N, C-alpha and C positions, 0 to 999 in steps of 0.2 A: 584447232588453230584458226579456222575461218570464222569461228563464233566471236572472237574477241574484236576484229576488225568490223563485223557486222554490227555488234553491239555499240561500238564506238560511233559508227555512222548513224544509227538510230538515236543514240544519245544526243549527238551534235544536232541533229534535225529537230528533235523535240526541245532542245535548248534554244534553238534559233526561233522556233514557233512561240515558246513562252516569252522570250525576251522581245519579240515583234508585237505580240498581242497584249501584253500587261503594260497598262500605262505607267509611265515613270513618275517620280515625284514631281518632276516639272510640268507634267501634263495635267496636274490637279487644276480645278477651277480657280480662277481669281475671284476676288470680291466683285468685281464688275461683271463677269460672266455669271456668278451665282445670282446677283440681283436682277440682271436683265432676264435671265430664264425664268426666275420666281415671278417677276411682275408680268412677264408675258402671259404666264399661265394664270396668275392671280386676276388680272384685269380682264382677261377672256372669260373667266368664270363669273365675274361681276356682270358683264355685258351679256352673258347667256343666262343671267338670273339664277345662277347656282351659287349663291353666296357661300364661299368656303368658310367653314367654322374654324376657330381657333385650335380645335383639336383634331382637325382633318390631317391625314398623314403628311401631306405636302407642307403644311402650315408648321406642324410639329417638326418635321426634318429641318426646316429653315430657321426655326427659333431656337435661341441659345437656352441654356438651362435657367439662366436668370429671368429671361423673358417668359418662359413657360410657368415659373413660379409667380411671376407678376400677374399673368392671365388668371390664375387661381385665387389671387389675392382679392380682398374686398374692393380696393381701388380698380384693379383690373377688371373685375366682373361688373362694376358699375360704369365702365369707360363707356362714354355716350358718343362714340365716333368709331369708324373703322379704323382699327389700328394701324393697318399697312398702308392706307392711303391718307391717314390723319385728316379725315373729312367725314361729312355727314352724307355727301353724295359723290358721284364721280362722272366724268365726261367720257362718253364712249370713244372719243378720239384718243384717249390715253392708250387704248389697246395697240394702236399702230404708231405711237410716238412714244418710244421708251428709250431714254438715254441716261448715262451715268457719266459722272466725272471720274477722272483718275483717282483711285484710292489713294490716301495717305496711310501707308502701313507702317505700324511700329510694333515689331514683334508679333504677338498674336492678335493685334487689334488693328482695325482699318476704319477709316472715317471717309465717307464719300456722299455724294449726292445723287439722287434720281430725280431726273426731270420727266414728268408725264405730260403728254400733249404737244401740240405743235408750239413752236418757239414764239411765233407772232401772236400777241394776246389781242383778242377781239373784244369790244365792249361788252361787258356782262359775261364774259367767257370763264370757264373754269380752268382753261389751259394758258400758259404752262403752270403745272403744279409741281413745286420743288420740295423734296423731302430730304433731310439730312439723316443719314443712316449711319449708325455705328455698328460694326460687326466684330465678332470675335471668332477666332479659330478654336474649335472644339473637335476632337476626334478626327483631326485632319481636314476638316471641312469648315467653310466659312458660314457662320450663322448670324442672323439679325439679332442684335442685342437691344438696340434702341433706335426709335424714329422720332426725330424732332425733340430730343431730350426726354422723351417719355419712357 
């Protein structure tokens, strides 16, 4: 008889641990959080001169299926700029100045802007640099699908 109450106590404790530790659907990353985290990593890699390739695990993880196909296409292979910054060069100040606008979400699509660099533009400066990013939700995660219409 003592086994049943003990079993129920252990079961209740395990259930509480699982419910407390497993993130809920509302705890999933937003498009803004996803892009901010990606660009913090990506720009840091550029500043550290570790140019992340299009096939690196983090780039593949953030890219939509459509974008990964485009990277393999003739046009994608011949793209003559950094796709994720849509530029030939970058400003090291971008690493510490990354902002996003609020995403406009329609179903599994999101549209927002990423602003890289200080907001005050100096003469001949590369900052601020604004990117229009379209994202899609694939497999429960937000993925970059297009930057500046490309």
